[in-house]
N, C-alpha and C positions, 0 to 999 in steps of 0.2 A: 359723177364728176368725170372730166375728160382724162384720157390716158395718153401717154407718150409711147410711140413705137420708133425705135432707132435700129437700123441695120447698117453694118459696115461690111461691104461685100468685096472680097479680094481673091487673089490666087491662094493656093493651099497653105493653110497655117499649120506649122508643125504640131503634131498631136500633143507633145509634152507641154506646149505653151497655151493650149486652148482654154482649159478650165481656169487657170490663173488669169488669163486675159479677160475672160468673161466677168470674173469677180472684180477685176480692176476697173473695167468699164462701169459696172454698177456703182462701185464706190465713188469713183470720180464724178459721175453725173449726179448721183443723189447727194453727195457732200456739197457740190456746188449749188444745187437747188436749195438745200437746207440753209446754207450760208446766207442766201438771199431771201430767206423767210418763206420759201415754198415747201410746205410740208406735203407728204404723200401718204397713201394708204398701204402701198406695197410695191416691191420691185423685184424682178427676176431677170437674170442674164442667161444667155444661151450661146453655145458655140457649135459650129459644124466645121468641117475642113475648110470651107470657103467663106464663112461669115461669122461675125459677132453680132448678137442681137440683144436688145434691152427693152423690157416692157416695164414702164412705171405707171402704176394705177392710182387713180384718185388725186390727180393734181388739180389745184384751183385754176380757174380761167385767167385770173390775174392776181398779182400780189396785193397785200393789204395796203389800204390808204394810210398815210402817215401824217399825223398832226402834231406839230411841235411848237411849243412856246419858248421863245428865246428872249431872255431878259437883256435889256440894253442900258445905256447910260441914263443918268438923271436928266430931267428936263432942265434946259439951260446950260448943258455941258458944252465945252468948246466944239467948234464945227468939225474939227478933225475926228473927235470921238464919235460924233453923229454920223459922219461919212463912213467911218470904219464899220459901225454897226449896220448901216444900210447895205453896205457891200457884202458883209458876212451873212446877212439875213436874206439877201436877194430882193430887197425892196427898192423901188424907184424913187420914192420920196418919203420924208418922215411922216407925211399925212397917212401913209398906209399902216403905220404902227399905232397901237392904242396906248393910252396913258393910264398907268395904275398908280395908286397911292399907297404909301407905307407910312405908318405913324412915326417910325424912327428915321427912315431914310428919305422921306418925302416922295415926290412924284418922279416916276421913271418910265421909260418907253419899254414896250413889250411888242415883239413881232410874232405874229401867228403864221407859221409856215405850214402849208398843207401841200403834201405831195401825193398825187393819185398813184395807186399801185400800177406797176408796169404789167403789160400783158405777158402771159407765160410764153407764147411763141417768140416774143422779142427777147426775153431773157434766155431762152434756149438757143436762139440764133447767136446770141452773144457768147455763151459759154462753150458750146459744142465744138466750134473750130479749134479753140485752144486745147481742149481735151484731146482731140484727134491728133493735132500736130505734136503734142508732147506726150503721147501715149507711152507708157513704160515697158516697151517690149525688151526682153533680154537681148535680142539681136534684131536689128532692123536694116533696111536698105533704101536707097534712092533708085529711081528708074526714069527712063525717058529723057527727053530734052531738058525738062525742068531740073533734073538732077545736077545740072551744071551750075545752077543758081544757089548761092549760099542761103541757108535757112529753108530750103525746099523740104517738102513733106518726106518724112521717113516712116515706113510701115514694114511690118514683118515680111510681107510679100506685096507686089503691086496692088494698090487699092483701086477698084474700078467704079464703085457706085456707093451712094449713101441714100438710105430711106430715112426720112424723119417726118412723121405725121403726128398731129395733136388734135384731139377732139373726142367727144363722147361716142360710145359704141353704137348708139342709136342714130347717129347722123354721119354724113360724109365729113371726115376730118380735114383739117387744114394742113397743107404741107408747110413745114417750118423751113423757110428759105435761108440758106447760107451756102458758102462755097469754101472748099479747101483745096488750094493749088489747082484750080480749074475744074475740080469735081463738084458739081452742083448737087445739092440735096434734091430728092424727088420722092416718088412713091412707087418706083418700079424696081424689080429684082429679077433674078433668073433662078431656075430650078437646077436639077441635077445636070452636071456637065454633059453627059452623054444621053441620058434617057429622056429628059425634057429640058433642053437647053434654051428654049425661047424665053423672051422677056414677058413678064406679066405684071400687072398693077395690083396694089394692095391698098386697103383702107385702114382698118383698125387691127389690133393684135389677133383677134379671133380669125378674121379674114386672112391674115398673113399666115397663120399656122395651117389653116385649111388649104390655102394656095400652095404652100410648100409641100404638103402631103400629096396633093394632086401632081405636083412637079417632082415627085419621088425624092423628097428630102424630109428626113426626120429631124426636127429642130432640136429636141431635147437629148443631150448626150446620155443622160441616165436611161431614157427610154430606149435609145439605141443599144445600150449595154444589156438591158433586159431582153430585148429581142434576140441579140446574139446568144446570150446565155441560155435562154429558153429553147431556141432552135437547135443549139449545139447539143444540149442534153437530150432533146427528142431524137436527133439523128443518132447519137451514141446509143440511146436505149433501144432504138430499132435494130441495132447491130449487136445487142447484148453486151454493150460496153459501158464504162463510166467515163465521164469527162474529168480530166485532171484540171481542176479550176485554177485560175491564175488571175488574181485581181489586177495586178499591174499590167499584164498583157491585155486583159479585157478593156481597161481604161484606154490603152494605146490604140487598140484596134477600133474602138468606138470613135476615136478621133481621126481615123483614116478613111472612114466611109460615111456617106450621107444616107445611103439606102442599103442597109446591111442584108446580104444574101449569104446564108450559111451553107457550106458544102463540105463533103468529106472526101479525103484522098487516102492513098495507101502507099506503103513502101515494102520492099523485099523483107521477108521474115529473117533472112540471114543477118540483117543489121541489128536484130534484137540481142545479138551476142555482145554488143557494145554496152557499157554501163548505161542504165536508164537516164541518169542525169545528163550524160553526154547527148543522148538522143533528144531529150527535151530541150536542152540548151541550143543544140544545132537547129532544130525546127523553130524554136521560139525566136532566136536571134536573127536568123537569116530569112525566114518566111513569115514571121509574126503569126504562127499557127499554134493551135492547141493540140496536145497529145491526148491519147485515150489509153485506158488500161482495162484489164480484165476486171470483172466485178469482184467485190470483197468476198472472202470465203463464206461468211455466214449470211443467211437470208436477210438478217436485219441490217446488214452493212457493217457489222463490227469486225473485229479481228484485223489481220494484216491486209494491207491494200494489195490488190491484184497486180500482176506483172504488166508492163507496158504492152499494148497491142500495136500491130503494124498498121495503124490507121492514124489519121490526124484530121483536125477540123480547120478549115480555112474560111475566111470571110471576104466575100467579093463585094465590090461596089456596083455591080452590074446584074441586071436580069438578062441572062444570055438566052439567045434563041434556041441553043442546043441543050438547054437545061444546065449549063455550066460545065459540060464535058471538056471543052477546050481549056477552060480556066483550070479545072482540076488537073488535066494532063500536064499543063505548063508547070504548075506547082509541084507535081510529082517528079518531074524531071529535075527541077532544082533541088528538091529534098534528096533525091537519089544521089545527086552529085555531091552534096554537102555531107551526107552520111558516109559516102565512099571515102571522102577525105578524112572524116572522123575515124573510120575503121582503120584506115592506113596509119593515122597517128597513134591509135590505141595499140596496134600490133607492133609498130616501130618502137614506141617508148618502152615496151616490155623487154626489149633486147639489151637495154643498158640498166644496170642496177642504180638505185638512188645514190648510194655512196660514191659511185663512179662519176656522178654528175657534179659533185661538189667543187671540183677544180674549176668548172665553168663559172661558178659564182664569184671567182676572183676577178672576172672581167666585168662584173655588174656593179656599178657604183651605187651604193645606197644613198649616200650624201657626201659631197666633197669634203666636208669636215668630219664625217663620221665613218669614213672608209667604205669598203666594198661589202657586198652581201656576205661574202665568205668571212670577213672579219666580224661582221655582225653575228653570224651564226656561231662563231667561236665564243663571243661574249655571252650569247643566249645559252649555249651549251654549258658553259661554266656556271652561270647563274642558276640554271635549271637543276644542276647537280647540288648546288648549295641549298636551294629551296626545297628540294625533295623531302628531306627529313621533316621539315616544318609542316608539310602537307600530307605526311604519311605515304609518300611515294618512294619507289625503289630508285636510288640515285643513279644507278647505271642505266636503267631504262629511261629515266628522264633525260639524261645526257644524250643517249642514243637517239631518242625522239627529237630532241632539239637539234641535233646535228643533221638529221634528215628532213627537218620540217620545211626548209626552203628549197630542197632539191628539185621539187616538181616545177619550180619556176622556169627551169631550162628544158622542160619536156616539150615536145611538139604540141601536145594537146593543150597545155596551159598557154603556150605561145599563141594558139589560135583562139582559145576561150579563157581569158584571164580570170573570169568569174569562177572557174573550176579549180583554182589553186587550193591546195589543201585536200580537197576531195579526191583529186587524181593521185595525190601523194599517198592517201590512205589505200586506194586501190592497188597502186604499184607496190607499196610496202607489204600489203597482205599477200600479193602474188609472189613476192620474193621471200616470204616466210618470216617476216618480222613478227615480234610479239604483238598480240592483239592490242595491248595498251599503247605500244609505240605507234602502231598504225592509226589508232583512234586519235592520239595526240597530234599527229601530223595534220589531220583534218581540223581538230577542235581547237588548236592553239590560237586560231584567229578569233574565236568566239569569246564573249558575245559581241556581235557586230552592231547591235542597237538595243534599245530598251525592250523590244519584243523578242529578241533572239534568246535562245536557251543558253544556260551556263553549263560548261562541262562539269562533270562530277567525278570522273575517273581521276585518281590522284596524279597520275603521270600527265594527263592532259592539263590539269590545274597548274602543275608546276611549270610546264612549258608555256602555257598561256600567260601566267603571271610574269615569267621571265621575258617573254617577247614584249609585253606591254611596258614593263618597267624599263627595259633597255631603250625602248623608243622614247619614253618620257624623259629619262635621265639624259639621254644623248642630246635631245633637242633643248632641254633646259641648260645643259652644260655649254652649248654654243649660243645660248640666248636667243633661241628661235621659239618663243612662246606664242600662244594664241593672243591676238589683239582684237578687242571688240568682237565683231561678228566673224572675223577671219580666223580660220583654223585649218590651213592647207594640209597639215600632217595629221589631222583628226586626233589631236592630243586630248581634247575633252572626252572623246569617245574612249580612248585608251584608259584614261583615269577612271571613268565610270565602269569600264570593264574590270579593272583591278578591284574596285569597290564591290561590284556584284560577285566576282569570284570569291572574295574574302567572306562577304556576308552570307551568301547563299550556300557556301560550303562550311559555314561556322568555323572559320579559321582564325585562330588567335595569333596575330602577327603584328610586330612593331614595324611601322613604316620607316622609322629612322634606321633600324637595322637592315631593312630591305634595301634602302637606298645607298647605304654607306659604301659597300664594295662596288656596285655599279658606277657610282660617281668617281671613285678612286680609279677604276679601270679607264673610264672615259677621260679623266684628267691626264693620266699617264700616257695613254695611247694616242689621243686625238688632239689634246690642247697644250701639250708641253711646249711646242714651238711658239705658240701664240703668246705666251707669257714669259718669254726669256728676259724681258726687261723688268720683271717684278723684283721687289726688294724684300728682305727679311723672310725669305721663303722657308728657311729651315725652322725658324721659331714657329711660324704659322703651321707648318706640317706637324710639328710635335704637339701643338696645342689643340688642333682642330679634331673634333670627333669624326669628321669626314676625311681624315688624312689618308693619302694613298696607302693601300695595304697589299697591293700585288707585289710579286717578287721582283719583277723587272720592268722598268728600272727601279732599283731600291731607293729608299730614302737617302742612304749614304751617297749613292751615285748622283742623285739629283742635287744633293748639297754640294758635292764636289764640282759639278758642272757650273752651278750658280756662283760658287766662290771664285772659280777660274774666270768667269766673265765679269766679276766685280759689279754685280747688279746693284743699281742705286735708285732706280725709278720704277714707278708703276705698282699696281696691285700684286699681291702674291697669289700664286695659283691655288694653294690650299685654302686661303681665306676666301677667295672668290668662289671656289667650289662649295665651301661651307655655306656662303650666303645664298647661292643658287639652289642648294639642296633644301635649305630652309624655305625658300620661296616655293619650291615644288611641294613641300609639305603643306604650305598654305593653300596651294592650288587644290590639293587633295581634299583639304578641309572644305573649300568652297564647293567642290563637286559633291562631297558627301552631304552637305546642307541641301543642295538642289535635289539629290536623290531622296533624302528623307522627307523633304517637303512634298515631293511627288508621291511619296508613300503615305502622306497624310499627317506626318509629324509636325508639331508646332515649331515654327522657326525660332521663337524665343527660347524654347527649351534646348534646342540644338545650340544656340549661342551661349546659353548658360553653362552647358557642359564643355563646349570648346574654349570658354574663357579660362578654364583651369589649365595650368601649365602641364606639359608632358603628355597631352592627349594625342597619341599616335597609333593606338590600337583600335582599328575601325569597328571590330565586333564589340569591344567593350564600350566604345562610345555609344553605339546604337542601343545596347542593353541598358546603359545608364540613362539615356534619353527616355526609353520606354518605361523604366522603373520610376523615373521622376514624374512622367506624365500621369502614371497611375496614382502616385502619391498625392499629387496636387488635385486630383479629382476627388479625394476624400476630404471630409470636414477637418481632420487634423492637419492635412496639407494646406488647405486654404487658410486656416487660422494661423498656422505657423508662418506662412508667407506674409500675412498681415502683420504679425508680430515682428518679423524680420524687417519689414519696411519701416515700421515705427522706430525700431532700434537704429536702422541705417540713417533715417532722416535726422534723428536727434544727434547722432554722431557727426554727420556731415555739418550740421549747423554749429555744434559746439567746437569741433575741430577747426572750422574756419574762423570762428570767433577767437579761439585761444591761440591759433597759429601753430598748432602742433597735433600730431596724431596720438590717439590713445590705443596703441597697438601692443602694449605690454600685457602680460597676464595679470589678472586682478590679484590683489593682496588678500589672501584668504584669512589672514589674521584680522584685518580691518573688517572683513565681512562677518567674522565670528564675534568680534568685540562690539561693533557698532551697527551691524546690519539688522534689518527687520527679518522676520521669519521667512517672508516670501523671497527675500534677497538671498538668504542662506540656502533655501530649497533650490533656487535656480542655480546657484553656484555648484551645488552637489550634482544636480541632474546634468548640467552642462559638461562637467568633467567626465561623467560616465558616458554621455552621448558622444562626445568627441572621440573618446578612446574606442567605444564600441563601433561607432560609424567608421573610423579609420581602419579598424581591424576587418570590418565587413567589406569595405572597398578593396583592401589588400587581398582579401579572399575572393574578390569578384562577386560578392553576394550583395548586389545593389538593393534588393528587396530588404535585406537585413539592415543595410545602412539607412533606408527610409524608415524602418521601424524604430531604429535608434533615434532618428530625428523627431519622430512623432511623439516621443516622450517629452520633448521640450514644450509642446503646445500648452499644457496646463500651467507649468511653472512660469512661462513667459507671460501668459495672460494675467496670472496672479500678480506678477512683478509690476506690470504696467498699471494694474488696478490699485495697488496699495503703496507702491514705492515712488517717491519723488526723486527723480534722477538728479536734478540741479539742486542738491542740498546746500544749506548755508555753509556747512563745513567743507572747505576746499578739498581736503584730503578724501573725505567720503564721496564728494561729487566726482572727483577724478577716478576713484576706484569703481564707482557705479558706471562711469563711461567705459572703463576697461571691461567691465562685465558685459556691457552691450556689445563691445567689440568681440567678445567671446561667442556671443550668439552668431555674429556674422561669420566668425572663423569656423564654428561648428557646422554651419550649413555648407561651407566651402569644401567639406569632405566629399560632397557628392556633386555640387554645382555652384556656380556663382549666381545667387538668387537676385542680384541686381539687374540681371538681363531678363528676368521673367516678367511678363506683362499680365494685365488683368487683375 
């Protein structure tokens, strides 16, 4: 079957946009074809710095013929109905319709509409211009004289030519003819900008790939990556070194070259006195080069990684006549200059201690409503000291680490390379003799930065990391700057997930409510007091709210006096508002925990069943309860109890709706003993024991024990439904049996709300 070849040739496409653009091109074209009924065997998109290409294999020559029968009015209908039918069916006269007979409805007209399938080139010529003109580049531009016209073509960089051919590989394909802003489709392209810049013509996809290879262009980005990685490792091995692999840099460099040529450069060994992360960042950020290191100590490659070597790998887009000597020399000069700057920053920064830099943080605004970085550091330090005992950390060390954690933001090195924040603070703290836990916390308090990032385990690091993230979350929630939809400019979802991972992976038993209370109070007093001067009934709300301000200044009494003096009569109260926003933040944590647990493979319904219980704010206990519930429901006892619970809940729902009242009182045991059947009496006894035992086990955080207590209900519940009629003729007995069913529901709620469990 015929194939489609499409190439969009332009000036250089930014490397970061290439892979996404190739996938977008494939999706847009194939979706448009499928919408029109054109199925295909396979499709693959490609990108180089100057072109996007798409190969769609196995397309039909034309679309399927369509035959449709359209029923019309009855014979003898008014002329207006006949004419409307003819117009809708595309018939010239009623003679072109056939007459069919129906025993009930009589004779009526039927139009047979046959539409031959459209040729694939015609359909492609119809859909491709629109796809090109509306291509979803993150950033695009207009150019040339046409840019003055409204609606002119926008592309990431000026678009020069379009290849579009269609046909089988065994024959000369047809050029699909269309035009986009004066750029006509054809079958010609160009190779490497410098090595083989001449125009050449192509036919099918195989011919296109071979032509590009001859023209010094490797079409497939993954193949360019393989070439770069293989050649870089070979060059390193030849010098007795190891390549420091960097997938992100490899992806970027593969998007900068069409014909990769791997070379090696060097720099002065004196620069190796700089921290290796600085050398790597400098060479990576400024020259897009890879660093090398000495081989690992053990012959098998295990053990500590070797120190950095004074060599680097660069990737050229040229086959130079001098073997790359000039290219290497140019890169070495730039690297030397950049490393000289880094060495100067490194030496200069060491002359000023971290604590002496804190004053500069007063001039850096963190957020206009949340104060300066200095004020933020004060909040984080206070919270770190409070959290320290909860995570088995030294309070003084935690406070010290928090106070120094942001000091490296005003160093020369971090000013030049912001991605080194935290890391440089650790280096400078170590050099000035800080405790090792303090130095580690300065670097680690930002972690985890993502799902794959490691979680700190040192207690001081954990305390400061929690304080940093909680302060961020509380602050932005307090000023009502929450994530909306896909927008999260302050990375609050990441911060919440960081708190969750810090708690769970360090097995910390913490109440989120208690964690948030004081930070909300501080934020309310320090940042939001002026915003709510028009609130009424503040004093009552402060006294009643569990999130009432608890810091010493301004005190509750001072707040009350100010508000009374101003005779506030309108608006929401500050404390009540903070209470509502704190509860909203708890709900946000619950949502993030659900996402995290689902990613870990937990069933969403079990998570919902646990969260449905009130007062669930201990993340570790929630997770353990979900895990225990999952294991219990995998057993026969668990599955049968769930079935019994559902039967009880269904009967209760129906009868409560019918009677217009709930049966949520405890069953009368005297009625059970006097009038109940044996199975009814047995269930009442087991229910009482299971509820007490389950509640005690949950209180002791023994969730497996709580599940064992519930498992004892299985047989009595089964026997009750087998032998006992709930809707007895005696009204009192019926009501008591319904209350007994409610006791089953209440017993299961000691561990979870079974109404949320599926399956």
